Backbone bond lengths (Angstrom), bond angles and torsions (degrees), N, CA, C in turn:
res aa  C-N    CA-C-N  psi(-1)  N-CA   C-N-CA  omega(-1)  CA-C   N-CA-C  phi
1 M - - - 1.455 - - 1.533 108.27 -
2 Y 1.325 115.80 142.51 1.452 121.28 -179.29 1.530 110.53 -69.73
3 Q 1.329 116.55 150.84 1.465 123.06 -175.28 1.532 111.86 -59.55
4 N 1.339 118.17 -48.75 1.466 120.17 -179.71 1.522 111.11 -62.44
5 V 1.332 116.59 -43.19 1.466 120.61 -178.05 1.522 110.02 -60.56
6 E 1.321 116.13 -44.73 1.464 120.73 179.99 1.528 110.78 -59.87
7 R 1.308 116.56 -44.56 1.474 121.25 -179.60 1.534 110.82 -65.94
8 I 1.317 117.26 -41.16 1.467 121.03 179.68 1.528 110.29 -64.50
9 I 1.330 116.61 -48.00 1.466 121.03 -177.73 1.530 111.22 -62.62
10 S 1.331 116.81 -33.21 1.470 120.69 -178.90 1.522 112.35 -69.97
11 G 1.356 117.53 -14.70 1.456 121.18 -178.74 1.516 113.31 80.45
12 K 1.324 117.01 14.61 1.467 120.86 -177.46 1.530 113.42 -94.00
13 C 1.310 117.56 -1.09 1.470 121.16 178.15 1.516 109.50 -85.65
14 S 1.307 115.51 141.30 1.461 118.94 172.11 1.533 107.73 -80.81
15 R 1.305 115.31 167.66 1.462 120.72 177.64 1.524 110.53 -59.54
16 S 1.340 117.62 -44.12 1.465 120.62 -179.05 1.529 111.50 -66.01
17 E 1.332 117.79 -35.48 1.473 120.19 176.24 1.531 110.35 -63.83
18 M 1.348 115.89 -42.24 1.466 119.00 180.00 1.529 110.98 -63.27
19 L 1.319 117.41 -39.61 1.464 120.33 178.82 1.530 110.95 -66.37
20 R 1.328 116.59 -36.79 1.469 120.38 177.60 1.531 109.92 -67.30
21 I 1.330 117.80 -43.55 1.470 121.73 177.97 1.524 109.69 -60.41
22 R 1.341 116.71 -43.15 1.475 121.86 179.35 1.529 110.65 -60.84
23 E 1.323 117.30 -46.79 1.462 120.85 -179.55 1.527 110.88 -62.46
24 N 1.333 116.96 -45.90 1.469 120.49 178.45 1.531 111.15 -61.31
25 A 1.323 116.82 -41.60 1.467 120.98 -179.92 1.524 110.73 -62.64
26 N 1.321 116.57 -44.71 1.470 119.70 178.39 1.520 111.42 -61.05
27 N 1.343 116.75 -39.45 1.469 120.62 177.95 1.527 111.61 -64.55
28 L 1.345 117.65 -40.22 1.468 121.02 179.06 1.529 111.53 -66.45
29 I 1.307 116.63 -38.48 1.469 120.54 178.58 1.526 109.90 -66.50
30 E 1.329 116.72 -42.42 1.471 120.53 176.63 1.523 111.51 -60.79
31 M 1.343 115.84 -41.25 1.464 120.48 179.68 1.530 110.47 -62.92
32 A 1.325 117.36 -39.26 1.467 120.75 179.71 1.528 110.94 -67.17
33 I 1.326 116.63 -32.22 1.467 120.60 177.89 1.527 110.09 -72.99
34 D 1.340 115.72 -44.66 1.464 120.63 -178.22 1.527 113.04 -71.79
35 T 1.338 116.89 -36.78 1.469 122.54 -178.07 1.527 108.52 -132.94
36 P 1.327 117.08 84.17 1.469 120.53 -174.51 1.542 113.34 -76.19
37 T 1.326 115.75 92.95 1.467 121.36 173.49 1.523 107.37 -116.81
38 R 1.332 116.94 165.89 1.475 119.62 178.38 1.523 111.09 -60.25
39 E 1.331 115.71 -41.83 1.471 119.67 -179.38 1.532 110.61 -63.24
40 N 1.329 116.75 -45.42 1.465 119.96 179.74 1.525 111.52 -66.24
41 E 1.329 116.88 -36.95 1.466 119.92 178.05 1.522 111.20 -66.43
42 A 1.336 117.61 -37.41 1.470 121.26 177.22 1.529 110.02 -65.30
43 K 1.335 116.19 -41.91 1.467 120.43 177.75 1.525 110.67 -65.02
44 A 1.322 116.73 -38.64 1.469 120.83 179.32 1.521 111.00 -66.09
45 K 1.325 116.67 -35.69 1.473 120.08 178.37 1.534 109.61 -63.12
46 E 1.326 116.30 -46.16 1.469 120.36 177.84 1.532 109.99 -64.56
47 A 1.321 117.11 -39.72 1.463 121.35 179.54 1.529 110.95 -62.52
48 T 1.332 117.05 -37.63 1.467 121.37 177.83 1.526 110.39 -62.76
49 E 1.325 116.44 -39.90 1.473 120.69 176.90 1.537 110.48 -65.21
50 D 1.333 116.04 -39.59 1.467 120.33 177.39 1.528 110.43 -60.81
51 L 1.340 116.80 -46.14 1.470 120.72 179.87 1.523 111.16 -61.15
52 S 1.316 115.96 -43.73 1.465 120.35 179.94 1.530 110.67 -60.36
53 A 1.319 116.87 -42.41 1.469 120.36 178.79 1.529 110.99 -66.50
54 C 1.337 117.45 -42.61 1.473 121.17 178.37 1.523 111.59 -61.93
55 D 1.316 116.81 -35.36 1.465 121.60 -176.80 1.516 113.64 -72.75
56 S 1.338 117.34 -21.23 1.465 118.57 -171.49 1.526 114.88 -127.07
57 H 1.324 118.38 7.14 1.464 120.89 178.74 1.523 110.47 -128.51
58 M 1.324 114.99 148.57 1.459 120.53 -176.79 1.524 111.32 -91.79
59 P 1.333 116.35 145.31 1.471 120.08 174.51 1.527 110.00 -76.22
60 E 1.317 115.93 -175.82 1.463 120.64 175.08 1.519 108.66 -52.65
61 P 1.340 118.14 133.29 1.470 120.77 -174.68 1.526 115.10 -54.52
62 L 1.325 117.89 -37.79 1.462 119.37 -176.55 1.521 112.95 -74.03
63 S 1.342 117.65 -7.29 1.466 119.20 177.67 1.525 112.14 -97.72
64 S 1.321 117.30 -0.12 1.470 120.41 177.24 1.525 109.76 -63.06
65 Q 1.337 115.34 151.86 1.460 119.88 177.70 1.520 110.24 -116.05
66 Y 1.319 114.43 165.68 1.457 122.87 -177.31 1.519 108.33 -116.04
67 N 1.344 116.21 119.67 1.456 121.90 178.64 1.523 108.00 -102.29
68 F 1.320 115.80 106.23 1.460 120.56 174.48 1.529 105.41 -83.74
69 M 1.332 115.59 102.30 1.466 122.26 -165.34 1.526 112.39 -113.84
70 S 1.316 115.19 131.33 1.465 120.66 172.52 1.523 108.92 -71.53
71 F 1.322 116.18 148.34 1.463 119.82 -177.01 1.519 112.96 -134.46
72 C 1.335 116.85 9.05 1.468 121.88 -179.33 1.524 109.25 -122.00
73 P 1.339 118.17 102.17 1.470 119.36 177.88 1.524 111.38 -53.72
74 G 1.338 115.33 133.61 1.455 120.48 -179.21 1.517 113.23 67.80
75 A 1.350 117.63 16.75 1.471 123.42 -177.87 1.529 111.81 59.12
76 D 1.334 116.54 25.68 1.469 122.70 -179.45 1.526 109.09 -100.23
77 I 1.331 117.14 109.36 1.463 122.14 -176.61 1.531 111.51 -60.27
78 D 1.335 117.64 -23.84 1.465 120.67 177.65 1.530 112.25 -71.01
79 K 1.343 117.32 -14.84 1.466 121.23 179.50 1.530 111.25 -105.07
80 R 1.307 117.23 21.30 1.468 120.77 -174.73 1.529 111.58 -58.19
81 R 1.328 115.34 138.78 1.464 121.90 -176.76 1.521 112.40 -101.39
82 D 1.316 117.75 -11.52 1.457 120.57 -174.20 1.524 113.39 -66.39
83 V 1.322 118.17 -26.35 1.467 119.76 179.59 1.529 109.42 -62.10
84 K 1.321 116.90 -46.97 1.475 121.55 177.42 1.528 110.59 -63.07
85 W 1.321 116.81 -44.77 1.465 120.42 -179.28 1.528 111.05 -58.72
86 R 1.321 116.29 -45.22 1.473 120.19 -178.30 1.530 110.56 -65.60
87 E 1.321 116.48 -41.72 1.476 119.95 178.95 1.521 111.51 -62.37
88 Q 1.337 116.50 -39.58 1.465 121.18 -176.12 1.521 113.66 -91.41
89 G 1.330 117.64 -8.09 1.460 120.63 -176.49 1.521 111.46 62.89
90 S 1.337 115.22 41.98 1.462 119.76 -175.21 1.522 110.42 -142.74
91 C 1.331 115.56 177.07 1.468 121.99 172.61 1.519 107.35 -156.66
92 D 1.334 115.86 130.02 1.457 121.15 176.64 1.527 108.35 -129.27
93 F 1.318 116.37 172.35 1.457 120.54 -178.30 1.513 108.23 -154.24
94 D 1.313 117.06 122.16 1.463 119.91 178.33 1.525 110.21 -135.62
95 F 1.312 113.82 82.21 1.459 121.89 179.70 1.518 107.37 -119.68
96 W 1.334 114.78 78.63 1.463 121.45 -172.07 1.515 113.63 -63.99
97 E 1.322 117.17 -17.91 1.462 120.09 -179.58 1.531 111.64 -66.86
98 S 1.335 116.88 -17.55 1.465 119.97 -177.60 1.526 110.93 -131.11
99 E 1.321 115.45 97.56 1.466 120.28 178.33 1.531 111.08 -61.49
100 G 1.334 116.43 -35.99 1.462 120.65 179.69 1.516 112.43 -61.57
101 Q 1.337 116.74 -42.31 1.465 120.06 178.89 1.533 111.22 -70.73
102 M 1.329 116.67 -36.06 1.468 120.00 176.19 1.533 109.64 -61.80
103 T 1.329 116.52 -42.36 1.462 120.83 178.69 1.521 110.72 -65.23
104 A 1.331 117.41 -45.58 1.468 121.03 179.13 1.522 110.65 -58.43
105 F 1.330 117.12 -42.38 1.466 120.72 178.48 1.527 110.53 -60.93
106 S 1.333 116.22 -44.32 1.468 119.70 -175.35 1.525 112.83 -71.83
107 L 1.333 118.07 -17.59 1.458 120.86 -179.61 1.529 113.40 -87.81
108 Q 1.322 117.62 4.06 1.460 119.62 174.21 1.531 108.63 -69.98
109 V 1.322 115.43 155.25 1.460 120.89 -178.41 1.527 109.69 -131.11
110 P 1.345 117.22 161.46 1.467 118.66 173.76 1.525 110.05 -52.32
111 G 1.323 115.26 137.70 1.458 121.02 -177.88 1.516 112.70 100.85
112 D 1.340 117.78 -20.24 1.466 120.33 175.51 1.526 108.98 -71.46
113 W 1.318 115.41 153.09 1.466 122.65 179.80 1.521 110.01 -100.99
114 I 1.327 116.57 138.98 1.465 122.11 170.15 1.521 106.35 -110.64
115 I 1.320 115.75 119.58 1.458 121.53 -178.85 1.524 106.94 -116.68
116 L 1.318 115.49 118.00 1.460 121.17 -175.28 1.522 110.11 -77.79
117 K 1.340 115.66 127.93 1.461 119.86 -176.05 1.517 111.55 -137.86
118 K 1.311 113.46 155.62 1.460 121.53 172.63 1.525 106.68 -139.48
119 E 1.327 115.86 128.06 1.467 120.61 -178.27 1.526 109.72 -67.15
120 N 1.328 115.73 136.80 1.469 121.72 177.26 1.509 110.00 -100.00
121 E 1.323 115.68 -81.06 1.453 121.45 178.55 1.523 107.36 -94.61
122 P 1.332 117.89 122.15 1.469 120.13 -177.93 1.534 112.19 -50.06
123 N 1.318 114.75 129.83 1.471 123.90 178.08 1.526 114.31 63.05
124 E 1.348 117.47 15.80 1.463 118.79 -179.59 1.521 113.54 -128.22
125 T 1.344 117.77 -60.05 1.469 119.31 -174.54 1.530 111.83 -135.11
126 M 1.320 114.10 161.23 1.465 121.82 173.26 1.516 107.83 -139.53
127 T 1.341 115.62 155.12 1.454 121.34 174.88 1.521 107.83 -104.25
128 L 1.323 115.71 132.24 1.463 121.80 176.87 1.520 108.22 -96.13
129 Y 1.341 116.53 135.66 1.459 121.91 -174.43 1.525 114.00 -112.75
130 G 1.297 118.33 -7.71 1.456 120.99 -179.35 1.513 109.63 157.97
131 F 1.326 115.24 177.82 1.465 119.16 -177.78 1.517 110.58 -156.57
132 G 1.315 114.05 162.25 1.457 120.97 176.53 1.512 109.45 -152.99
133 K 1.324 114.97 166.14 1.461 120.97 178.93 1.524 108.00 -115.65
134 I 1.339 115.67 132.13 1.465 120.57 178.89 1.521 109.28 -69.27
135 M 1.329 114.91 129.28 1.460 120.60 -179.37 1.532 112.40 -105.69
136 K 1.340 115.90 -32.37 1.461 119.69 -176.69 1.518 109.94 -155.99
137 R 1.328 115.66 143.10 1.465 122.57 176.51 1.520 107.73 -98.13
138 L 1.334 116.85 133.73 1.462 122.11 -177.94 1.527 109.73 -134.57
139 M 1.333 115.57 168.29 1.466 121.30 173.89 1.519 108.13 -129.66
140 D 1.328 115.10 139.79 1.462 118.20 177.02 1.530 109.11 -83.77
141 I 1.328 116.76 -179.27 1.470 119.89 -175.05 1.524 113.13 -66.69
142 K 1.336 116.96 -17.19 1.469 120.44 177.34 1.533 111.92 -90.57
143 G 1.351 117.04 -2.63 1.458 121.00 179.29 1.517 114.49 89.40
144 F 1.334 117.80 16.20 1.453 121.03 -179.68 1.527 110.57 -96.91
145 T 1.313 115.30 140.59 1.459 121.87 -178.12 1.520 111.46 -73.50
146 Y 1.338 114.83 138.30 1.455 121.53 166.15 1.520 106.83 -145.45
147 F 1.325 116.88 171.55 1.457 120.29 -173.32 1.520 111.79 -131.22
148 D 1.336 115.27 144.89 1.463 120.77 162.80 1.517 105.15 -79.83
149 V 1.335 116.52 128.85 1.462 120.70 -176.19 1.522 109.35 -128.92
150 N 1.319 115.87 134.75 1.459 121.34 172.06 1.527 106.13 -89.27
151 W 1.351 115.27 96.04 1.468 120.57 -178.20 1.512 110.32 -78.81
152 N 1.306 115.76 138.77 1.453 122.27 176.77 1.517 108.62 -88.10
153 D 1.315 116.19 151.36 1.468 119.01 -179.91 1.533 111.94 -96.86
154 Q 1.329 116.29 30.21 1.464 121.10 178.80 1.536 108.80 -51.81
155 P 1.336 118.11 115.03 1.466 119.90 -175.63 1.534 113.97 -83.67
156 E 1.322 117.35 -18.35 1.459 119.89 -174.22 1.526 112.23 -89.25
157 E 1.315 115.51 139.15 1.454 121.42 170.63 1.518 107.08 -89.51
158 M 1.333 115.65 155.05 1.463 118.65 -176.72 1.515 110.95 -139.79
159 L 1.317 116.78 132.58 1.457 123.42 176.79 1.531 107.97 -91.91
160 V 1.346 116.16 125.28 1.471 121.32 -176.80 1.534 109.91 -139.38
161 P 1.349 116.74 167.48 1.472 119.16 175.27 1.531 110.89 -61.22
162 L 1.309 116.80 144.89 1.468 121.96 -177.20 1.525 112.07 -67.73
163 M 1.288 118.88 -31.07 1.476 126.80 179.22 1.525 113.98 45.26
164 G 1.328 115.99 40.98 1.459 120.34 175.45 1.513 115.03 76.59
165 C 1.317 118.03 16.95 1.467 121.47 -178.54 1.521 110.41 -88.78
166 N 1.325 116.51 68.24 1.460 121.59 -176.68 1.522 113.51 -94.25
167 S 1.320 118.38 -9.68 1.464 122.48 -179.24 1.522 109.63 -97.54
168 N 1.322 115.59 178.27 1.464 119.73 174.51 1.520 111.26 -73.87
169 I 1.332 116.62 -37.90 1.459 123.38 179.03 1.525 107.49 -114.04
170 N 1.331 116.75 122.10 1.465 121.78 -175.65 1.527 108.99 -134.42
171 M 1.323 116.36 90.43 1.463 121.52 -178.12 1.524 109.47 -81.24
172 K 1.334 115.50 128.84 1.469 121.43 -179.81 1.527 109.23 -132.03
173 T 1.328 115.25 142.11 1.460 120.24 176.39 1.522 109.63 -78.29
174 L 1.331 115.37 162.94 1.457 120.56 176.40 1.527 110.64 -57.23
175 E 1.328 116.82 -42.34 1.457 120.61 -178.90 1.528 111.60 -60.04
176 R 1.317 116.33 -43.56 1.473 120.94 -179.74 1.530 111.02 -64.86
177 V 1.328 115.81 -43.73 1.468 119.52 -179.05 1.528 109.91 -65.59
178 K 1.320 117.19 -40.77 1.475 120.47 179.02 1.526 112.17 -61.11
179 K 1.335 116.69 -37.14 1.468 120.86 -178.25 1.520 112.48 -67.97
180 V 1.328 117.09 -32.44 1.463 120.23 -169.67 1.529 113.80 -105.90
181 M 1.312 117.53 -36.15 1.463 119.93 -171.74 1.526 113.25 -74.81
182 V 1.318 113.76 146.30 1.461 121.89 177.91 1.530 109.91 -74.58
183 K 1.319 116.04 158.13 1.467 121.54 -178.84 1.533 111.63 -56.78
184 E 1.308 117.09 -37.26 1.474 121.59 -178.01 1.537 111.95 -61.46
185 F 1.344 116.73 -28.66 1.466 120.39 177.55 1.523 110.62 -59.53
186 W 1.325 116.91 -44.43 1.472 120.64 -177.61 1.522 111.46 -67.92
187 V 1.335 117.22 -33.04 1.466 120.73 174.82 1.534 108.83 -66.45
188 W 1.325 116.47 -45.83 1.470 122.25 178.49 1.528 110.62 -59.01
189 L 1.334 116.88 -43.28 1.459 122.17 -178.06 1.530 112.39 -71.73
190 S 1.306 117.95 -17.94 1.470 120.29 -179.03 1.526 112.73 -86.31
191 H 1.340 117.80 2.39 1.467 121.15 177.34 1.523 108.43 -53.92
192 P 1.333 118.76 126.53 1.476 119.71 -172.95 1.532 113.59 -66.23
193 F 1.333 114.31 149.32 1.457 121.16 174.43 1.520 108.37 -79.04
194 N 1.336 116.61 152.85 1.469 120.93 -179.79 1.509 113.39 -74.09
195 N 1.356 117.41 -31.32 1.456 118.41 -174.79 1.495 111.97 -114.61
């Protein structure tokens, strides 16, 4: 077994290490395509194994991030996408107007949390509608990232501080969430998963 794969599978990689391994692997695969030599092909084979491990294993739990994610295109609750996501056990994002948000979405890893939110009072509060944990990173036939997500059936909505979550994709570290979120948020987030 390759060294990176072994470390990833053991759960000893941090989130940032996994992202670095992923970036290096993608570069090695590109190099093998651009300059097809035996050495580059061997490196690309190992890089493919690294990507597969990154896509399906979680980093150290304390390095997981929290994505406070909008789920209603145009902020219209009648266009909510979470119903489909929950039924399919997945989550996708196609907001081409913002390359930065598309990139942020694609940099999530297994173990990260997706928390569905809708802004209430501008720059003050948001309502949380549910949450899930990313289990696997996938790509569709067009090459766009989506995730297998274990969605929780938390039935309660929760009003919380906005904490700067003004975009569709709002990645926050555990430390940041701990500093801002109310105690009730952690109780809400501890609602058990069904499976």
